[in-house]
mmCIF file of the N, C-alpha and C atoms, coordinates in Angstrom:
data_MODEL
# 
_entry.id   MODEL 
# 
loop_
_atom_site.group_PDB 
_atom_site.id 
_atom_site.type_symbol 
_atom_site.label_atom_id 
_atom_site.label_alt_id 
_atom_site.label_comp_id 
_atom_site.label_asym_id 
_atom_site.label_entity_id 
_atom_site.label_seq_id 
_atom_site.pdbx_PDB_ins_code 
_atom_site.Cartn_x 
_atom_site.Cartn_y 
_atom_site.Cartn_z 
_atom_site.occupancy 
_atom_site.B_iso_or_equiv 
_atom_site.pdbx_formal_charge 
_atom_site.auth_seq_id 
_atom_site.auth_comp_id 
_atom_site.auth_asym_id 
_atom_site.auth_atom_id 
_atom_site.pdbx_PDB_model_num 
ATOM 1   N N  . UNK A 1 1  ? 35.740 16.329 38.082 1.00 0.00 ? 1  UNK A N  1 
ATOM 2   C CA . UNK A 1 1  ? 36.544 15.400 37.312 1.00 0.00 ? 1  UNK A CA 1 
ATOM 3   C C  . UNK A 1 1  ? 36.406 15.750 35.836 1.00 0.00 ? 1  UNK A C  1 
ATOM 4   N N  . UNK A 1 2  ? 37.521 15.759 35.130 1.00 0.00 ? 2  UNK A N  1 
ATOM 5   C CA . UNK A 1 2  ? 37.546 16.062 33.700 1.00 0.00 ? 2  UNK A CA 1 
ATOM 6   C C  . UNK A 1 2  ? 37.762 14.778 32.910 1.00 0.00 ? 2  UNK A C  1 
ATOM 7   N N  . UNK A 1 3  ? 36.863 14.540 31.944 1.00 0.00 ? 3  UNK A N  1 
ATOM 8   C CA . UNK A 1 3  ? 36.967 13.370 31.090 1.00 0.00 ? 3  UNK A CA 1 
ATOM 9   C C  . UNK A 1 3  ? 37.427 13.794 29.699 1.00 0.00 ? 3  UNK A C  1 
ATOM 10  N N  . UNK A 1 4  ? 38.139 12.908 29.030 1.00 0.00 ? 4  UNK A N  1 
ATOM 11  C CA . UNK A 1 4  ? 38.553 13.153 27.660 1.00 0.00 ? 4  UNK A CA 1 
ATOM 12  C C  . UNK A 1 4  ? 38.267 11.931 26.811 1.00 0.00 ? 4  UNK A C  1 
ATOM 13  N N  . UNK A 1 5  ? 38.125 12.152 25.514 1.00 0.00 ? 5  UNK A N  1 
ATOM 14  C CA . UNK A 1 5  ? 37.869 11.058 24.572 1.00 0.00 ? 5  UNK A CA 1 
ATOM 15  C C  . UNK A 1 5  ? 38.710 11.287 23.329 1.00 0.00 ? 5  UNK A C  1 
ATOM 16  N N  . UNK A 1 6  ? 39.486 10.294 22.982 1.00 0.00 ? 6  UNK A N  1 
ATOM 17  C CA . UNK A 1 6  ? 40.328 10.367 21.789 1.00 0.00 ? 6  UNK A CA 1 
ATOM 18  C C  . UNK A 1 6  ? 39.968 9.200  20.879 1.00 0.00 ? 6  UNK A C  1 
ATOM 19  N N  . UNK A 1 7  ? 39.878 9.510  19.573 1.00 0.00 ? 7  UNK A N  1 
ATOM 20  C CA . UNK A 1 7  ? 39.522 8.461  18.621 1.00 0.00 ? 7  UNK A CA 1 
ATOM 21  C C  . UNK A 1 7  ? 40.226 8.697  17.302 1.00 0.00 ? 7  UNK A C  1 
ATOM 22  N N  . UNK A 1 8  ? 40.665 7.624  16.707 1.00 0.00 ? 8  UNK A N  1 
ATOM 23  C CA . UNK A 1 8  ? 41.141 7.651  15.334 1.00 0.00 ? 8  UNK A CA 1 
ATOM 24  C C  . UNK A 1 8  ? 40.368 6.592  14.566 1.00 0.00 ? 8  UNK A C  1 
ATOM 25  N N  . UNK A 1 9  ? 40.298 6.774  13.251 1.00 0.00 ? 9  UNK A N  1 
ATOM 26  C CA . UNK A 1 9  ? 39.482 5.886  12.432 1.00 0.00 ? 9  UNK A CA 1 
ATOM 27  C C  . UNK A 1 9  ? 40.189 4.594  12.038 1.00 0.00 ? 9  UNK A C  1 
ATOM 28  N N  . UNK A 1 10 ? 41.480 4.668  11.869 1.00 0.00 ? 10 UNK A N  1 
ATOM 29  C CA . UNK A 1 10 ? 42.202 3.510  11.342 1.00 0.00 ? 10 UNK A CA 1 
ATOM 30  C C  . UNK A 1 10 ? 43.271 3.037  12.308 1.00 0.00 ? 10 UNK A C  1 
ATOM 31  N N  . UNK A 1 11 ? 43.553 1.744  12.252 1.00 0.00 ? 11 UNK A N  1 
ATOM 32  C CA . UNK A 1 11 ? 44.543 1.161  13.159 1.00 0.00 ? 11 UNK A CA 1 
ATOM 33  C C  . UNK A 1 11 ? 45.940 1.724  12.958 1.00 0.00 ? 11 UNK A C  1 
ATOM 34  N N  . UNK A 1 12 ? 46.254 2.192  11.758 1.00 0.00 ? 12 UNK A N  1 
ATOM 35  C CA . UNK A 1 12 ? 47.606 2.716  11.521 1.00 0.00 ? 12 UNK A CA 1 
ATOM 36  C C  . UNK A 1 12 ? 47.753 4.184  11.917 1.00 0.00 ? 12 UNK A C  1 
ATOM 37  N N  . UNK A 1 13 ? 46.674 4.795  12.422 1.00 0.00 ? 13 UNK A N  1 
ATOM 38  C CA . UNK A 1 13 ? 46.738 6.178  12.904 1.00 0.00 ? 13 UNK A CA 1 
ATOM 39  C C  . UNK A 1 13 ? 47.104 6.183  14.383 1.00 0.00 ? 13 UNK A C  1 
ATOM 40  N N  . UNK A 1 14 ? 47.707 7.277  14.821 1.00 0.00 ? 14 UNK A N  1 
ATOM 41  C CA . UNK A 1 14 ? 48.162 7.384  16.207 1.00 0.00 ? 14 UNK A CA 1 
ATOM 42  C C  . UNK A 1 14 ? 47.252 8.296  17.033 1.00 0.00 ? 14 UNK A C  1 
ATOM 43  N N  . UNK A 1 15 ? 47.073 7.902  18.269 1.00 0.00 ? 15 UNK A N  1 
ATOM 44  C CA . UNK A 1 15 ? 46.306 8.702  19.230 1.00 0.00 ? 15 UNK A CA 1 
ATOM 45  C C  . UNK A 1 15 ? 47.196 9.667  20.006 1.00 0.00 ? 15 UNK A C  1 
ATOM 46  N N  . UNK A 1 16 ? 48.493 9.631  19.760 1.00 0.00 ? 16 UNK A N  1 
ATOM 47  C CA . UNK A 1 16 ? 49.458 10.363 20.582 1.00 0.00 ? 16 UNK A CA 1 
ATOM 48  C C  . UNK A 1 16 ? 49.166 11.862 20.715 1.00 0.00 ? 16 UNK A C  1 
ATOM 49  N N  . UNK A 1 17 ? 48.914 12.550 19.614 1.00 0.00 ? 17 UNK A N  1 
ATOM 50  C CA . UNK A 1 17 ? 48.709 14.005 19.667 1.00 0.00 ? 17 UNK A CA 1 
ATOM 51  C C  . UNK A 1 17 ? 47.440 14.330 20.447 1.00 0.00 ? 17 UNK A C  1 
ATOM 52  N N  . UNK A 1 18 ? 46.372 13.580 20.190 1.00 0.00 ? 18 UNK A N  1 
ATOM 53  C CA . UNK A 1 18 ? 45.122 13.811 20.931 1.00 0.00 ? 18 UNK A CA 1 
ATOM 54  C C  . UNK A 1 18 ? 45.332 13.565 22.426 1.00 0.00 ? 18 UNK A C  1 
ATOM 55  N N  . UNK A 1 19 ? 46.054 12.500 22.753 1.00 0.00 ? 19 UNK A N  1 
ATOM 56  C CA . UNK A 1 19 ? 46.310 12.174 24.161 1.00 0.00 ? 19 UNK A CA 1 
ATOM 57  C C  . UNK A 1 19 ? 47.110 13.291 24.836 1.00 0.00 ? 19 UNK A C  1 
ATOM 58  N N  . UNK A 1 20 ? 48.123 13.810 24.153 1.00 0.00 ? 20 UNK A N  1 
ATOM 59  C CA . UNK A 1 20 ? 48.931 14.894 24.717 1.00 0.00 ? 20 UNK A CA 1 
ATOM 60  C C  . UNK A 1 20 ? 48.066 16.114 24.988 1.00 0.00 ? 20 UNK A C  1 
ATOM 61  N N  . UNK A 1 21 ? 47.187 16.447 24.047 1.00 0.00 ? 21 UNK A N  1 
ATOM 62  C CA . UNK A 1 21 ? 46.338 17.628 24.221 1.00 0.00 ? 21 UNK A CA 1 
ATOM 63  C C  . UNK A 1 21 ? 45.329 17.425 25.346 1.00 0.00 ? 21 UNK A C  1 
ATOM 64  N N  . UNK A 1 22 ? 44.768 16.241 25.454 1.00 0.00 ? 22 UNK A N  1 
ATOM 65  C CA . UNK A 1 22 ? 43.813 15.973 26.531 1.00 0.00 ? 22 UNK A CA 1 
ATOM 66  C C  . UNK A 1 22 ? 44.507 15.991 27.896 1.00 0.00 ? 22 UNK A C  1 
ATOM 67  N N  . UNK A 1 23 ? 45.719 15.447 27.965 1.00 0.00 ? 23 UNK A N  1 
ATOM 68  C CA . UNK A 1 23 ? 46.485 15.486 29.215 1.00 0.00 ? 23 UNK A CA 1 
ATOM 69  C C  . UNK A 1 23 ? 46.844 16.922 29.567 1.00 0.00 ? 23 UNK A C  1 
ATOM 70  N N  . UNK A 1 24 ? 47.239 17.710 28.571 1.00 0.00 ? 24 UNK A N  1 
ATOM 71  C CA . UNK A 1 24 ? 47.581 19.114 28.808 1.00 0.00 ? 24 UNK A CA 1 
ATOM 72  C C  . UNK A 1 24 ? 46.352 19.904 29.257 1.00 0.00 ? 24 UNK A C  1 
ATOM 73  N N  . UNK A 1 25 ? 45.180 19.476 28.819 1.00 0.00 ? 25 UNK A N  1 
ATOM 74  C CA . UNK A 1 25 ? 43.935 20.146 29.219 1.00 0.00 ? 25 UNK A CA 1 
ATOM 75  C C  . UNK A 1 25 ? 43.508 19.739 30.623 1.00 0.00 ? 25 UNK A C  1 
ATOM 76  N N  . UNK A 1 26 ? 44.239 18.807 31.219 1.00 0.00 ? 26 UNK A N  1 
ATOM 77  C CA . UNK A 1 26 ? 43.956 18.424 32.603 1.00 0.00 ? 26 UNK A CA 1 
ATOM 78  C C  . UNK A 1 26 ? 42.923 17.333 32.767 1.00 0.00 ? 26 UNK A C  1 
ATOM 79  N N  . UNK A 1 27 ? 42.739 16.507 31.754 1.00 0.00 ? 27 UNK A N  1 
ATOM 80  C CA . UNK A 1 27 ? 41.769 15.410 31.869 1.00 0.00 ? 27 UNK A CA 1 
ATOM 81  C C  . UNK A 1 27 ? 42.257 14.397 32.896 1.00 0.00 ? 27 UNK A C  1 
ATOM 82  N N  . UNK A 1 28 ? 41.348 14.019 33.788 1.00 0.00 ? 28 UNK A N  1 
ATOM 83  C CA . UNK A 1 28 ? 41.659 13.034 34.818 1.00 0.00 ? 28 UNK A CA 1 
ATOM 84  C C  . UNK A 1 28 ? 41.533 11.615 34.276 1.00 0.00 ? 28 UNK A C  1 
ATOM 85  N N  . UNK A 1 29 ? 40.590 11.436 33.364 1.00 0.00 ? 29 UNK A N  1 
ATOM 86  C CA . UNK A 1 29 ? 40.373 10.122 32.769 1.00 0.00 ? 29 UNK A CA 1 
ATOM 87  C C  . UNK A 1 29 ? 40.185 10.309 31.267 1.00 0.00 ? 29 UNK A C  1 
ATOM 88  N N  . UNK A 1 30 ? 40.939 9.546  30.498 1.00 0.00 ? 30 UNK A N  1 
ATOM 89  C CA . UNK A 1 30 ? 40.862 9.641  29.039 1.00 0.00 ? 30 UNK A CA 1 
ATOM 90  C C  . UNK A 1 30 ? 40.498 8.272  28.489 1.00 0.00 ? 30 UNK A C  1 
ATOM 91  N N  . UNK A 1 31 ? 39.425 8.243  27.735 1.00 0.00 ? 31 UNK A N  1 
ATOM 92  C CA . UNK A 1 31 ? 39.020 7.020  27.063 1.00 0.00 ? 31 UNK A CA 1 
ATOM 93  C C  . UNK A 1 31 ? 39.414 7.146  25.607 1.00 0.00 ? 31 UNK A C  1 
ATOM 94  N N  . UNK A 1 32 ? 39.924 6.071  25.032 1.00 0.00 ? 32 UNK A N  1 
ATOM 95  C CA . UNK A 1 32 ? 40.399 6.148  23.658 1.00 0.00 ? 32 UNK A CA 1 
ATOM 96  C C  . UNK A 1 32 ? 40.036 4.880  22.912 1.00 0.00 ? 32 UNK A C  1 
ATOM 97  N N  . UNK A 1 33 ? 39.893 5.055  21.588 1.00 0.00 ? 33 UNK A N  1 
ATOM 98  C CA . UNK A 1 33 ? 39.615 3.888  20.769 1.00 0.00 ? 33 UNK A CA 1 
ATOM 99  C C  . UNK A 1 33 ? 39.959 4.160  19.313 1.00 0.00 ? 33 UNK A C  1 
ATOM 100 N N  . UNK A 1 34 ? 40.101 3.067  18.599 1.00 0.00 ? 34 UNK A N  1 
ATOM 101 C CA . UNK A 1 34 ? 40.309 3.128  17.157 1.00 0.00 ? 34 UNK A CA 1 
ATOM 102 C C  . UNK A 1 34 ? 39.058 2.532  16.536 1.00 0.00 ? 34 UNK A C  1 
ATOM 103 N N  . UNK A 1 35 ? 38.221 3.430  15.999 1.00 0.00 ? 35 UNK A N  1 
ATOM 104 C CA . UNK A 1 35 ? 36.952 3.004  15.419 1.00 0.00 ? 35 UNK A CA 1 
ATOM 105 C C  . UNK A 1 35 ? 36.503 4.040  14.412 1.00 0.00 ? 35 UNK A C  1 
ATOM 106 N N  . UNK A 1 36 ? 35.866 3.587  13.378 1.00 0.00 ? 36 UNK A N  1 
ATOM 107 C CA . UNK A 1 36 ? 35.378 4.490  12.347 1.00 0.00 ? 36 UNK A CA 1 
ATOM 108 C C  . UNK A 1 36 ? 34.341 5.443  12.915 1.00 0.00 ? 36 UNK A C  1 
ATOM 109 N N  . UNK A 1 37 ? 34.378 6.696  12.453 1.00 0.00 ? 37 UNK A N  1 
ATOM 110 C CA . UNK A 1 37 ? 33.378 7.677  12.874 1.00 0.00 ? 37 UNK A CA 1 
ATOM 111 C C  . UNK A 1 37 ? 31.997 7.328  12.375 1.00 0.00 ? 37 UNK A C  1 
ATOM 112 N N  . UNK A 1 38 ? 31.928 6.497  11.344 1.00 0.00 ? 38 UNK A N  1 
ATOM 113 C CA . UNK A 1 38 ? 30.636 6.090  10.792 1.00 0.00 ? 38 UNK A CA 1 
ATOM 114 C C  . UNK A 1 38 ? 29.969 5.012  11.643 1.00 0.00 ? 38 UNK A C  1 
ATOM 115 N N  . UNK A 1 39 ? 30.749 4.369  12.499 1.00 0.00 ? 39 UNK A N  1 
ATOM 116 C CA . UNK A 1 39 ? 30.189 3.319  13.353 1.00 0.00 ? 39 UNK A CA 1 
ATOM 117 C C  . UNK A 1 39 ? 29.359 3.938  14.478 1.00 0.00 ? 39 UNK A C  1 
ATOM 118 N N  . UNK A 1 40 ? 28.196 3.360  14.705 1.00 0.00 ? 40 UNK A N  1 
ATOM 119 C CA . UNK A 1 40 ? 27.361 3.816  15.819 1.00 0.00 ? 40 UNK A CA 1 
ATOM 120 C C  . UNK A 1 40 ? 27.813 3.223  17.142 1.00 0.00 ? 40 UNK A C  1 
ATOM 121 N N  . UNK A 1 41 ? 28.401 2.039  17.087 1.00 0.00 ? 41 UNK A N  1 
ATOM 122 C CA . UNK A 1 41 ? 28.783 1.349  18.309 1.00 0.00 ? 41 UNK A CA 1 
ATOM 123 C C  . UNK A 1 41 ? 30.244 1.629  18.639 1.00 0.00 ? 41 UNK A C  1 
ATOM 124 N N  . UNK A 1 42 ? 30.455 2.703  19.379 1.00 0.00 ? 42 UNK A N  1 
ATOM 125 C CA . UNK A 1 42 ? 31.799 3.032  19.848 1.00 0.00 ? 42 UNK A CA 1 
ATOM 126 C C  . UNK A 1 42 ? 31.818 2.781  21.345 1.00 0.00 ? 42 UNK A C  1 
ATOM 127 N N  . UNK A 1 43 ? 32.430 1.676  21.737 1.00 0.00 ? 43 UNK A N  1 
ATOM 128 C CA . UNK A 1 43 ? 32.376 1.217  23.133 1.00 0.00 ? 43 UNK A CA 1 
ATOM 129 C C  . UNK A 1 43 ? 32.888 2.259  24.116 1.00 0.00 ? 43 UNK A C  1 
ATOM 130 N N  . UNK A 1 44 ? 34.034 2.853  23.833 1.00 0.00 ? 44 UNK A N  1 
ATOM 131 C CA . UNK A 1 44 ? 34.615 3.808  24.783 1.00 0.00 ? 44 UNK A CA 1 
ATOM 132 C C  . UNK A 1 44 ? 33.808 5.103  24.855 1.00 0.00 ? 44 UNK A C  1 
ATOM 133 N N  . UNK A 1 45 ? 33.300 5.569  23.733 1.00 0.00 ? 45 UNK A N  1 
ATOM 134 C CA . UNK A 1 45 ? 32.452 6.762  23.746 1.00 0.00 ? 45 UNK A CA 1 
ATOM 135 C C  . UNK A 1 45 ? 31.186 6.483  24.546 1.00 0.00 ? 45 UNK A C  1 
ATOM 136 N N  . UNK A 1 46 ? 30.588 5.326  24.351 1.00 0.00 ? 46 UNK A N  1 
ATOM 137 C CA . UNK A 1 46 ? 29.393 4.966  25.118 1.00 0.00 ? 46 UNK A CA 1 
ATOM 138 C C  . UNK A 1 46 ? 29.700 4.852  26.605 1.00 0.00 ? 46 UNK A C  1 
ATOM 139 N N  . UNK A 1 47 ? 30.873 4.307  26.937 1.00 0.00 ? 47 UNK A N  1 
ATOM 140 C CA . UNK A 1 47 ? 31.286 4.245  28.361 1.00 0.00 ? 47 UNK A CA 1 
ATOM 141 C C  . UNK A 1 47 ? 31.388 5.646  28.952 1.00 0.00 ? 47 UNK A C  1 
ATOM 142 N N  . UNK A 1 48 ? 31.975 6.559  28.176 1.00 0.00 ? 48 UNK A N  1 
ATOM 143 C CA . UNK A 1 48 ? 32.114 7.939  28.630 1.00 0.00 ? 48 UNK A CA 1 
ATOM 144 C C  . UNK A 1 48 ? 30.745 8.574  28.832 1.00 0.00 ? 48 UNK A C  1 
ATOM 145 N N  . UNK A 1 49 ? 29.861 8.392  27.871 1.00 0.00 ? 49 UNK A N  1 
ATOM 146 C CA . UNK A 1 49 ? 28.523 8.982  27.975 1.00 0.00 ? 49 UNK A CA 1 
ATOM 147 C C  . UNK A 1 49 ? 27.740 8.397  29.148 1.00 0.00 ? 49 UNK A C  1 
ATOM 148 N N  . UNK A 1 50 ? 27.962 7.118  29.457 1.00 0.00 ? 50 UNK A N  1 
ATOM 149 C CA . UNK A 1 50 ? 27.312 6.503  30.623 1.00 0.00 ? 50 UNK A CA 1 
ATOM 150 C C  . UNK A 1 50 ? 27.796 7.122  31.927 1.00 0.00 ? 50 UNK A C  1 
ATOM 151 N N  . UNK A 1 51 ? 29.047 7.569  31.945 1.00 0.00 ? 51 UNK A N  1 
ATOM 152 C CA . UNK A 1 51 ? 29.607 8.156  33.157 1.00 0.00 ? 51 UNK A CA 1 
ATOM 153 C C  . UNK A 1 51 ? 29.033 9.544  33.444 1.00 0.00 ? 51 UNK A C  1 
ATOM 154 N N  . UNK A 1 52 ? 28.617 10.240 32.398 1.00 0.00 ? 52 UNK A N  1 
ATOM 155 C CA . UNK A 1 52 ? 28.224 11.634 32.578 1.00 0.00 ? 52 UNK A CA 1 
ATOM 156 C C  . UNK A 1 52 ? 26.878 11.966 31.914 1.00 0.00 ? 52 UNK A C  1 
ATOM 157 N N  . UNK A 1 53 ? 25.835 11.170 32.148 1.00 0.00 ? 53 UNK A N  1 
ATOM 158 C CA . UNK A 1 53 ? 24.575 11.412 31.440 1.00 0.00 ? 53 UNK A CA 1 
ATOM 159 C C  . UNK A 1 53 ? 23.954 12.778 31.713 1.00 0.00 ? 53 UNK A C  1 
ATOM 160 N N  . UNK A 1 54 ? 23.974 13.238 32.931 1.00 0.00 ? 54 UNK A N  1 
ATOM 161 C CA . UNK A 1 54 ? 23.347 14.530 33.215 1.00 0.00 ? 54 UNK A CA 1 
ATOM 162 C C  . UNK A 1 54 ? 24.158 15.673 32.611 1.00 0.00 ? 54 UNK A C  1 
ATOM 163 N N  . UNK A 1 55 ? 25.458 15.553 32.606 1.00 0.00 ? 55 UNK A N  1 
ATOM 164 C CA . UNK A 1 55 ? 26.309 16.573 31.999 1.00 0.00 ? 55 UNK A CA 1 
ATOM 165 C C  . UNK A 1 55 ? 26.073 16.620 30.491 1.00 0.00 ? 55 UNK A C  1 
ATOM 166 N N  . UNK A 1 56 ? 25.941 15.452 29.875 1.00 0.00 ? 56 UNK A N  1 
ATOM 167 C CA . UNK A 1 56 ? 25.705 15.399 28.435 1.00 0.00 ? 56 UNK A CA 1 
ATOM 168 C C  . UNK A 1 56 ? 24.382 16.077 28.097 1.00 0.00 ? 56 UNK A C  1 
ATOM 169 N N  . UNK A 1 57 ? 23.351 15.812 28.878 1.00 0.00 ? 57 UNK A N  1 
ATOM 170 C CA . UNK A 1 57 ? 22.061 16.448 28.633 1.00 0.00 ? 57 UNK A CA 1 
ATOM 171 C C  . UNK A 1 57 ? 22.180 17.955 28.749 1.00 0.00 ? 57 UNK A C  1 
ATOM 172 N N  . UNK A 1 58 ? 22.890 18.407 29.763 1.00 0.00 ? 58 UNK A N  1 
ATOM 173 C CA . UNK A 1 58 ? 23.085 19.836 29.961 1.00 0.00 ? 58 UNK A CA 1 
ATOM 174 C C  . UNK A 1 58 ? 23.854 20.440 28.792 1.00 0.00 ? 58 UNK A C  1 
ATOM 175 N N  . UNK A 1 59 ? 24.903 19.756 28.350 1.00 0.00 ? 59 UNK A N  1 
ATOM 176 C CA . UNK A 1 59 ? 25.708 20.269 27.253 1.00 0.00 ? 59 UNK A CA 1 
ATOM 177 C C  . UNK A 1 59 ? 24.912 20.289 25.953 1.00 0.00 ? 59 UNK A C  1 
ATOM 178 N N  . UNK A 1 60 ? 24.126 19.220 25.696 1.00 0.00 ? 60 UNK A N  1 
ATOM 179 C CA . UNK A 1 60 ? 23.310 19.191 24.486 1.00 0.00 ? 60 UNK A CA 1 
ATOM 180 C C  . UNK A 1 60 ? 22.325 20.351 24.487 1.00 0.00 ? 60 UNK A C  1 
ATOM 181 N N  . UNK A 1 61 ? 21.717 20.604 25.638 1.00 0.00 ? 61 UNK A N  1 
ATOM 182 C CA . UNK A 1 61 ? 20.773 21.719 25.739 1.00 0.00 ? 61 UNK A CA 1 
ATOM 183 C C  . UNK A 1 61 ? 21.478 23.035 25.472 1.00 0.00 ? 61 UNK A C  1 
ATOM 184 N N  . UNK A 1 62 ? 22.661 23.198 26.051 1.00 0.00 ? 62 UNK A N  1 
ATOM 185 C CA . UNK A 1 62 ? 23.412 24.435 25.869 1.00 0.00 ? 62 UNK A CA 1 
ATOM 186 C C  . UNK A 1 62 ? 23.793 24.628 24.410 1.00 0.00 ? 62 UNK A C  1 
ATOM 187 N N  . UNK A 1 63 ? 24.227 23.571 23.750 1.00 0.00 ? 63 UNK A N  1 
ATOM 188 C CA . UNK A 1 63 ? 24.606 23.658 22.341 1.00 0.00 ? 63 UNK A CA 1 
ATOM 189 C C  . UNK A 1 63 ? 23.395 24.031 21.497 1.00 0.00 ? 63 UNK A C  1 
ATOM 190 N N  . UNK A 1 64 ? 22.248 23.408 21.772 1.00 0.00 ? 64 UNK A N  1 
ATOM 191 C CA . UNK A 1 64 ? 21.038 23.728 21.013 1.00 0.00 ? 64 UNK A CA 1 
ATOM 192 C C  . UNK A 1 64 ? 20.639 25.187 21.214 1.00 0.00 ? 64 UNK A C  1 
ATOM 193 N N  . UNK A 1 65 ? 20.734 25.667 22.450 1.00 0.00 ? 65 UNK A N  1 
ATOM 194 C CA . UNK A 1 65 ? 20.384 27.057 22.735 1.00 0.00 ? 65 UNK A CA 1 
ATOM 195 C C  . UNK A 1 65 ? 21.347 27.998 22.009 1.00 0.00 ? 65 UNK A C  1 
ATOM 196 N N  . UNK A 1 66 ? 22.651 27.684 22.056 1.00 0.00 ? 66 UNK A N  1 
ATOM 197 C CA . UNK A 1 66 ? 23.639 28.527 21.389 1.00 0.00 ? 66 UNK A CA 1 
ATOM 198 C C  . UNK A 1 66 ? 23.410 28.546 19.878 1.00 0.00 ? 66 UNK A C  1 
ATOM 199 N N  . UNK A 1 67 ? 23.078 27.394 19.305 1.00 0.00 ? 67 UNK A N  1 
ATOM 200 C CA . UNK A 1 67 ? 22.815 27.343 17.864 1.00 0.00 ? 67 UNK A CA 1 
ATOM 201 C C  . UNK A 1 67 ? 21.584 28.170 17.522 1.00 0.00 ? 67 UNK A C  1 
ATOM 202 N N  . UNK A 1 68 ? 20.556 28.085 18.343 1.00 0.00 ? 68 UNK A N  1 
ATOM 203 C CA . UNK A 1 68 ? 19.331 28.836 18.096 1.00 0.00 ? 68 UNK A CA 1 
ATOM 204 C C  . UNK A 1 68 ? 19.611 30.340 18.155 1.00 0.00 ? 68 UNK A C  1 
ATOM 205 N N  . UNK A 1 69 ? 20.358 30.751 19.179 1.00 0.00 ? 69 UNK A N  1 
ATOM 206 C CA . UNK A 1 69 ? 20.683 32.175 19.325 1.00 0.00 ? 69 UNK A CA 1 
ATOM 207 C C  . UNK A 1 69 ? 21.501 32.641 18.126 1.00 0.00 ? 69 UNK A C  1 
ATOM 208 N N  . UNK A 1 70 ? 22.493 31.841 17.729 1.00 0.00 ? 70 UNK A N  1 
ATOM 209 C CA . UNK A 1 70 ? 23.318 32.195 16.575 1.00 0.00 ? 70 UNK A CA 1 
ATOM 210 C C  . UNK A 1 70 ? 22.457 32.297 15.322 1.00 0.00 ? 70 UNK A C  1 
ATOM 211 N N  . UNK A 1 71 ? 21.538 31.356 15.160 1.00 0.00 ? 71 UNK A N  1 
ATOM 212 C CA . UNK A 1 71 ? 20.646 31.384 13.997 1.00 0.00 ? 71 UNK A CA 1 
ATOM 213 C C  . UNK A 1 71 ? 19.774 32.637 14.025 1.00 0.00 ? 71 UNK A C  1 
ATOM 214 N N  . UNK A 1 72 ? 19.230 32.963 15.192 1.00 0.00 ? 72 UNK A N  1 
ATOM 215 C CA . UNK A 1 72 ? 18.386 34.146 15.304 1.00 0.00 ? 72 UNK A CA 1 
ATOM 216 C C  . UNK A 1 72 ? 19.186 35.410 14.999 1.00 0.00 ? 72 UNK A C  1 
ATOM 217 N N  . UNK A 1 73 ? 20.404 35.471 15.490 1.00 0.00 ? 73 UNK A N  1 
ATOM 218 C CA . UNK A 1 73 ? 21.264 36.630 15.223 1.00 0.00 ? 73 UNK A CA 1 
ATOM 219 C C  . UNK A 1 73 ? 21.591 36.736 13.736 1.00 0.00 ? 73 UNK A C  1 
ATOM 220 N N  . UNK A 1 74 ? 21.832 35.609 13.091 1.00 0.00 ? 74 UNK A N  1 
ATOM 221 C CA . UNK A 1 74 ? 22.178 35.651 11.670 1.00 0.00 ? 74 UNK A CA 1 
ATOM 222 C C  . UNK A 1 74 ? 20.988 36.068 10.824 1.00 0.00 ? 74 UNK A C  1 
ATOM 223 N N  . UNK A 1 75 ? 19.786 35.776 11.291 1.00 0.00 ? 75 UNK A N  1 
ATOM 224 C CA . UNK A 1 75 ? 18.589 36.190 10.537 1.00 0.00 ? 75 UNK A CA 1 
ATOM 225 C C  . UNK A 1 75 ? 18.492 37.715 10.461 1.00 0.00 ? 75 UNK A C  1 
ATOM 226 N N  . UNK A 1 76 ? 18.972 38.408 11.473 1.00 0.00 ? 76 UNK A N  1 
ATOM 227 C CA . UNK A 1 76 ? 18.937 39.868 11.476 1.00 0.00 ? 76 UNK A CA 1 
ATOM 228 C C  . UNK A 1 76 ? 19.712 40.428 10.299 1.00 0.00 ? 76 UNK A C  1 
ATOM 229 N N  . UNK A 1 77 ? 20.837 39.756 9.969  1.00 0.00 ? 77 UNK A N  1 
ATOM 230 C CA . UNK A 1 77 ? 21.682 40.253 8.903  1.00 0.00 ? 77 UNK A CA 1 
ATOM 231 C C  . UNK A 1 77 ? 21.182 39.850 7.517  1.00 0.00 ? 77 UNK A C  1 
ATOM 232 N N  . UNK A 1 78 ? 20.278 38.873 7.474  1.00 0.00 ? 78 UNK A N  1 
ATOM 233 C CA . UNK A 1 78 ? 19.744 38.428 6.194  1.00 0.00 ? 78 UNK A CA 1 
ATOM 234 C C  . UNK A 1 78 ? 18.525 39.230 5.765  1.00 0.00 ? 78 UNK A C  1 
ATOM 235 N N  . UNK A 1 79 ? 17.957 39.994 6.672  1.00 0.00 ? 79 UNK A N  1 
ATOM 236 C CA . UNK A 1 79 ? 16.745 40.754 6.363  1.00 0.00 ? 79 UNK A CA 1 
ATOM 237 C C  . UNK A 1 79 ? 17.058 41.999 5.543  1.00 0.00 ? 79 UNK A C  1 
# 
């Protein structure tokens, strides 16, 4: 199952373009909300994260590993 999340910061902004792209990407379920990025309490994002906790952990680990590898590679060029 593919999940998507769309967010805009202000009520006068539209989610339409994000929704079209998520649908085109084949998302089965799309959660959306209008909430500031500075807010910690984003109900729909938290709902999404609750649905996929093990996937999120795996993705966070992968991102950290990729960042570390990229950092290590960049150090070679700085020497």
